[in-house]
N, C-alpha and C positions, 0 to 999 in steps of 0.2 A: 561731684555730688549732683544728683538729679535735681531738677528745678521743682522740688516739691516741699511744701511747708504746711504746717497747721496754721489756720487763721483763727485766733481766739476772739472771734466776733461773728455775729449772725447778720451783719450788715450786707445786703446784696450789692451795695455800691462798692464796698471794699473788695468783695470777691470779684466783681466785674473788673475793677481796676487792676487787680493782680493778674487776671487772665489777659488783660490788655497788653501786659509786658511779658507774657509767655510763662508766667509762674503758675504751676498746678497747685492750688490751695485746697486743703481739706478743712472744712469748717469744724472747729472744736468748740462746741457750745459751752458757755459759762452761765451759771445761774445769775440772773440780773435783778430779780425781784424777790420780795419776801424776806423772812428772817434768815434764810440760808443762802443769801446772795454770796457768790464767790468773791466779789469785789465791792467794797463800799465806795461809791463814786461821789460821796458828799464832799464838798470843798471844806478844807480846814479854815478856821477863822482867819480872815485877812490874807488868805492865800492868793497869790497872783495867778492869773490865768496861765501864764507861761510855765509856772511851776506845777500848776494843777494838772495840765495835760500830760506832762512828762511823768509825773508821779503815778497817775492813773494808768497810763500805758504800761509802765513798768509793773504795776500791781496786776494788771491783766495778764502780762507775760508770765509772771510768777504763778498766778492761778492756773495758767495753762500748763506749766511744768507739773504742778501738783495733779492736775486732771489727767495728764498723760500717764503719770506714774500710778495714780489711783485706779485708772481704768486699764492699766497694763497694755497700753497702745504702743505701736512701733515708734521708735525714737526718730524724730525729725525736728528741724528748727521750728520754733513757735513765734509767730508774728502777731503783735497786738498794736492797737492804736486808740487814740482818743482825740476828739476834736471839741473845741469850745469857742464860742463867740464871746468877745469881751466889749462892753460898752461902759465907758467911764470907770474902768477898773472892776466892774461887776461881771461875774461869770454867768453866762446864760446857757442853760442846758436845753432840754426839750421842754416846750411849753406845757404847763399842767392843764391849761384850759384854752378855749378859743379866745376868751377875754385877755388872757396873758399874751397870746400870740398877737392879737391886735395891738396891745400896748407896745410890744417890742417892735413891731413893724412901724408904728408911729414914731418910735425913737430912732429908727434907721433913716426915716424919710429925710432926704436932702443932706445926709451926713455920712461920715466915714467911720467904720468900726474895724476892729481887728478880729482875725480868725487864727487860732493857734491849733496845730495838730502835732501831737507827740506820737512817735513810733518806737516800739521796743521789739527787739529780736532776742529770744532766748535760745542758746545752743551750747552744749557741752559745758554747762556750769557757769556760763557768763550771760549777762544781759546787756546788750548794747542799745543805746537810746539815741534818738535824733529828734530835732524840733524844726517845724516849718512855721513861719510867720507870714501872714498875708494881710493886706488891707483891702476893704471893699467899700465902695461908695455907692449909695442908693440915690437915684433921682428923687425928686419930690413926689410923694405918693398921695393920691386922693383917698378920702374915706371910702369911696365906692370901690376903688381898686383893692384896698386893704381888706374890706369885707368880702369881696369876691374871692380873693386869694385864700383867706382863712376858710371860707365856705367849701373850697375845693378839698380841704383836709390835708393838703400837702404839707403844711407847716408842722403838723402835730407830732411827727416822728423824726424831726430834723433838729440837730443842734442849732440853737439860735432862732428856730422857728421859720427857717426857709431852706430851700434846696437850690443851689446855683445851677444844677443840672436839670432843673425842672422849670416850672412856670415863672419862678422868681427871676430867671435870667433876664427878663424884659425890664426888671427894676434896676439892674446894675449898670451904672453909668461908667464906672471905672474900677479896675482892680489891679493890684500889684502882688506879686508873690506866686503862689502855687495854686492853679485851678484845681488840680487833683487833691491838694491839701484841704482846700475849702470843701470839697466833696467828702473828705474824711480819711484819705490816705495819700499823703504826699509821695509821689512816685520817685522823685529824685532822691529823697532821703531814704526811702524804702529800698531802692536799688543799691544805694551805697552800703546800707547795712547788710543786705543779702550778699553783696560782693565780698564783704569782709569775712564771710563764712564760706566762701567758695561757690556761691550760686550766682552765675552770670545770667543777666536777663537778655543778652544779645544772642 
């Protein structure tokens, strides 16, 4: 099989990560806003973050299968992913406002939080899923640093309100797990799933 898949995501970071391992990905846009969103990404009551990211990644892959069929596109494996930051059991998506981003960054200051990334691969009637779990510790942040970072607008389109591959890298004192998973697509787990359907990244 050729190294080509659909990516059910419009994230430029995920596309870049796939290209990093030699996978040719074609973006398969899913509707994400409004009454006709293909996937409802709202957490279920009391849902754990670890369950949430796997469920949403699977739903995105399922929506991708429907999109390929509905648009009569050529058949290829469909890759989807979802990433969430969790603090004290609470799932943090993308901040709804600058004030919320500031509050989250204050909460990270001097503490460790979890980042979960779920990956799903749909092919030939099956959906395979994998999970990546990482821990990130922020050094103590000053109010001035938090304000400057939020003013850069970088936090506003990032799960949890920060990007490890961007300016927030200077805040991170220690991490364990998957750097690419914190970015939004854990490459070890992704390569494993691709290998299961005959796509080698080597």
